[in-house]
N, C-alpha and C positions, 0 to 999 in steps of 0.2 A: 504492498499498501503507499503509497507516497506520499512526504510530508504535509503536502497542502491538501489533499485530501483530509488526513488526518484532523490537521488542522478548521478546516470549515468543518468538519461532524463534530467537532466540542466545541466549537461557537470562540477559537484563539483565532491570532495571526503571527504570520512568521515575521521574525527579528529578531535581530544581535547585531554585539559590537561590529562585526565583518559581515553586515548584511551582502548578499551574493542572490539573483537571480535563479542560480543554480541549486540554492537549499531546496525550493520548492519539491524537485525531481529526486528528492533523495528516499531510497529505498528500507523502506520500513517494515521487518518482518517481524516482530515482536516490541513485548513490553516487559522490562526489569526493574529491576531497585539499583536506585544509583549504584552502587559498591558492585555489583554482580553484572552490570550490564555490559555486554557485547559488543563491538561494532555490527548495524543493523538492528539495534535496538532502542528504542527511544524509552528514556525514564521521567522522571517528574522529583520537581523541590518543590518545600512549602513551607519549610522550619529552616529560616536561617543557620540553625547550628551547625546543619549538612551544608555550609557553603563552600568548607576548603574541600569537601568529597566531590562538588561540582569541576574541581580541577584536575582531580583524578579518574574521573570515571572515561571509561571508554566506547559511551554510549554514541550514535551516530547525530541524535537529538537528546532536548531536555524540555520537558514542560515547567514554564517558571511564571513567574508574577512581574509587570514591568516596573522596570526599576534595578532589577538585578540584573547586573553588569557579566557576561560571558561569550568567551568565542566558538562555543557549541552550537550548531544551528540552532535554534530557539521556538517553542511554540508560545506566544504571551498570553495568559490566559488570568482574567480578574482573579478566579479562583483553582489555582492550580490543584488542589488538591480533587477537586470537583470535572477540573479537565482529566487527571490520571484517573479517576474513576471512570468517565465514558469512554477512555481508552482504551481499558482492558474490555469492555463490551464489544470493542472493535476485534480483537484477537482472541477470546476467550469463548468458548461456546457454552449456553446458559444449562444448567445442570440436566443430565438425562430425566426423560419424565416418562408416563405407560401412556400409550394408545388410548386415542378416546374411546370408549365404551366401558363395558362391565367385564371385568376378567371371571372367566368362568371359575375359577378358582377361589372368587369374592362370594361372601354373603351379604345380600343386599334383600332388605325387607320392602312392604310396602309403604310407599314416601313418594320424593320426587326428586330424578336425578335426571340433570340437561343430558342432553342431545350429545355435545361434545365434552362432557366430564369427562375423567378417565380414572377408574376405578380397577387399581392394581388386586394382584391376587392378594388372598386372604385377608383383606380389609373386611370389617363387618360394618354396616351399616342398618343400622336398627331403626325399627317401627317408627313410620310417620316423620322421618327425617328427609332434610332436606337437603342438594349440594348445587351448587349453581355451576351455569356456566364458565367454560373453559379450567375448570378446578382438578385440580389434578391430586389422587390420594395414594399414598406409596404404601408398598405391602406391612399389613400387619398393625396398621390402625382401625381403632375402634370408635365409631361415631355412633354416640347413644342417640334414645328415643325422642324424639322432637327437637332434636339440636338442628341448627341450621347454618348453613355453609356457605357462603356468598360464591359471586363470581370472582375467576381469576385466580382462588387461589392456590396455595401449594403447600400441601402435608406430607409431610417426611415419615419414613418409617419409624412404626414403635409409639406412635405419638395418640395418647389419648384422650378424645374429647366427648364428656360426659353429657349425660339427658339435660334439655333444655336450653343448653348454653346455644349462645347465639354468635356466629362470627362474621364479619362483614366483609367485603369485597379487596380483592388484592393483599390477601394475609399470607403471612409465611409463620409457618412452626415448625419448629426444628424437633429431629428426634428426641423422644424419650421424655416430653413434656406433657404434663396432665393439666387441662382444662375444666374447671368445673369439681375437683377434686371437695370432700367436703369440708368445710371449716371446721377452726378449732373450739367448739361450743358444747361445754359442760358445767352442771350446776350438781354442788355437793347437796347428798340427802341423808342424813344419817352415817356421814362417814366415807361414804360411795359416791364416784365421781357417774352423774349420769346423763348421757350425749342428750344435747339439745339438737335435734332433728333440723338441717342445715335446707331450708324447702324455697330456697332463692333461686339466682342461676348468674352467669359471668355471661357480660356480654361485650366482644372483642370489637374496635370501629373499624372502619375502614383504613388501609396501607400500614397496618398494625406487622409488626414484625416480632416473632416469639423464638428465643435462641435454646439450645439443646436443656433438656433438664430443668425446664421451670415449673414451678407448681403454682397454680392461679385457685383460690379457693371460693368456692361458690358461696355467695352471699346466705343468712341464714331467713330471712325475707325477702329482700327485695334484690338488687344485684350488685355484683363486681364490677366496676365499670373499668375499660382500659381505651382512651381517648385516641382519635384519629391520629394517625403519623408516627405513634408513640413505639419505641425500639425498645425492648427487652433484651438485656445479655443471659447467657448462660448461666443457670445454678442460682435463678431468683426464686424466692417465695412471696407472693403476694399474697396476703391475707382474706377474711372476707370482708366483706361490705367495704372493702377501698376501692378509693376512686379516684383515678390518676386521668390527670388532661392531656391535651393534645401537642405532640409533639417531644414529650418528654423522652429522657435517655435514662433508662434503669441498668446498670453496668453489672457486672457479674458479684455474684455472690450477696448481693443488697437483700434484706429480710424487710419488710411493710408490715406493721401488727395490726390486726384488725380496724375498718372502719376511720382509718387517716384518709385524710381527703387531701390530693396533690394537685398543682394549680398548671398550668400550660407550659412549657418551654425550661421546665424544670429538669435539672440535672442530677443524678444519685451517683457518686461515684463508687468505685468497686469496695466491699463491703462494707456499705451504707447500713446501719440500723434504724428506724423509723418505729417511734414507741406507736401507741394504737391510740385512736379517738382523737388525732392530731390535723390541724390544717398548716400546709404548706403552701406558699403562696406561690404565684407566677415568677417564671425567670429563676430561680434559685437552685443554687449551686452547693454541696454536701460533698464537702473532701472524702476522698476514699477512709474507710472505718470510722467516720462520722457518727456521732450516737446521739440521735435528736429525741430529744424528751419533752420538749414543749415547741408552739408553735412558731412557726418563721415566717418573718412577715416580705411583700414580694420584693424580687432583687437581692436579696443577702446572701452572701458566700459563708458558708460556717464549716468550721471543721471543730475535731476533735471529740472528747467525751469527758462531760455531757458538750455538744457541741454548741458553740457560741462564735460572735462574730471573728473570720479569721485573722485579721491584724491583730486583734487580741489576743487571739490563742498561739499568734506567733509571738509576742513579747512572753506569752506564760510559758513557752517553748525556751526562750532565749534567757530568762530568769532561772529556767528548772537547769538549763546546761551550765549554771554557775555555781549550782547548790553546794557541789565541793569545796569549790574557791569559797564559800563563804561559810559552809562549818570548820575548814582551815583555819580561816581568820577569826573564828567563834573560839573555838581550840585554844589560840593562842592568845587572844584576848581573856581567857577564863583561868590560863596557869599565868598570866600577868597578874592578875588579882590573887592569886594565893601563892 
């Protein structure tokens, strides 16, 4: 593929320190990271910390942002990382998917399966379930009674979608995830923990992606809700009655306790822990391993346990690092007194 075609298809512009018309005709055969790229490949750089690697790369071309100087043939993009993502799709085939139709080895009860949906071997689709147009369901997936799967979804092997769960359009669910498992609800009676029936459901809105081995519990009465465009990493647990807004990022090993409400465009970094019955605002960032035990207002950046304003937490860390020095000073003062 010519470099000019790549630039056109990702919305970039060919430019560089030694600009030459011949750059437009450079043949690009693959895409690679900046350190391993070879001649005939295109790479990208979006983080200035890798600028030194740009001088050493063997790539034939690079995707960069405006203002970054290099002698390598370049495609200038407003967002090089987005340009990189678009370029990958030019050189990589999409994941294999089953052919449209119902595999003879699938078990499909009475319900609605769109004509062009693909139901692979050993899938179980229960009574009154619905599967929308263009949706592909890979082997060993279980779709519970009355569940609804929207259009153009892709469900990888060994996923469980329990009864009454509603999944929107263009949703991706990766292997091992369980959507609609019972919420963790018990009441003690005479020293015995008795289960509270979890009679609600889960609603997954359009354009959500759910990573591998994620558990999203059904609500006790109403719904656990995942808003449009939210992306959930692997190994995340979302408890019953949680409501997550639009376009949030929930990173790996995060846990969100029951009935917490999270606003739009909020990021929970890896291993965050969110207590139950809280309100987390819009455009909030919880740093990795942050432990949230109270409400957080819009736009806040918090870290640590208990989570607090990140700038304040940095001061706490700085003071903590001085504790050995302070303790040593205290011991010397004590000896002087005696």
